C-alpha positions in Angstrom: -15.7 -4.6 4.3 -12.8 -2.7 5.6 -10.6 -0.3 3.2 -7.3 0.0 3.6 -5.6 3.5 2.9 -1.8 4.3 2.4 0.1 7.5 1.0 3.3 7.3 0.9 6.6 8.9 -0.6 9.9 7.7 -1.7 13.2 8.6 -0.9 15.0 11.3 -2.8 18.3 9.6 -3.2 16.8 6.3 -4.8 18.9 4.8 -7.7 17.0 5.3 -10.8 14.2 2.4 -11.8 13.8 1.5 -8.0 10.6 3.3 -7.3 9.3 1.7 -10.3 10.4 -1.8 -9.8 8.5 -1.8 -5.9 5.3 0.1 -7.5 5.6 -2.8 -10.3 5.9 -5.6 -7.4 3.0 -3.6 -5.3 0.7 -4.2 -8.4 1.3 -7.9 -8.2 -0.2 -7.6 -4.7 -3.5 -8.4 -5.7 -3.0 -12.2 -7.3 -0.8 -12.7 -4.6 -3.2 -12.0 -1.7 -6.8 -13.4 -2.8 -8.8 -11.9 -0.1 -7.7 -8.2 -1.6 -10.3 -6.7 -3.2 -10.8 -3.5 -5.6 -7.1 -2.4 -5.9 -6.4 0.8 -7.0 -2.4 3.1 -7.0 -0.9 5.6 -8.4 0.6 8.8 -8.4 -0.8 11.3 -6.3 -2.0 14.5 -8.5 -3.3 16.3 -5.4 -2.7 20.3 -5.8 -3.4 20.9 -2.1 -1.0 18.2 -0.8 2.3 16.9 -2.2 3.7 15.4 0.8 2.8 11.9 -0.3 3.9 11.6 -4.1 2.0 8.2 -4.3 -0.8 5.7 -3.0 -3.0 2.9 -2.8 -6.2 1.6 -2.0 -7.4 -1.6 -1.3 -10.3 -3.6 0.4 -10.5 -6.3 2.5 -14.3 -8.3 3.3 -13.5 -8.4 6.9 -11.0 -7.0 9.4 -9.2 -10.5 9.7 -8.6 -10.6 6.3 -6.7 -7.6 6.6 -4.5 -8.7 9.6 -4.2 -11.9 7.9 -2.5 -10.3 4.9 -0.6 -7.4 7.3 0.7 -10.6 9.2 1.7 -12.8 6.4 5.1 -13.8 6.3 5.6 -12.9 2.3 4.3 -9.5 3.5 6.4 -9.1 6.6 9.5 -9.5 4.4 8.3 -7.3 1.2 8.1 -4.5 4.4 11.4 -5.6 5.3 13.4 -6.0 2.4 11.8 -4.1 0.0 9.7 -1.2 1.4 11.6 0.5 4.5 14.5 0.7 2.6 13.2 3.0 0.0 10.1 4.8 1.5 11.0 8.4 3.1 7.3 8.8 4.8 3.9 7.0 4.8 0.6 7.4 6.4 -1.7 4.2 6.5 -5.4 3.8 7.6 -7.8 1.3 7.8 -11.3 2.2 8.0 -14.6 -0.2 8.0 -16.8 1.0 4.9 -19.9 3.5 5.7 -22.4 1.0 7.1 -20.3 -1.7 8.4 -19.3 -0.4 11.1 
């Protein structure tokens, strides 16, 4: 099992509703990519580090499933057309679930 984690912050100068639209589209990903498991997303409520405002976590059965998702044309198009124009910064981590390494 591979856990894929993304923490991010939207640009400060976005028009009203843009961030919400991108978040709503992200929440459709589990239906678009059947290899995704245990999708969770939301606002960062940490009081220790507020650098990133939002995040999501998703699991894939195999590293190849993750790579297939990352390199799919629909994901690449989303990143190019919807993500990069609105996200100010991000941190991405993918790691094997304990015991799977």
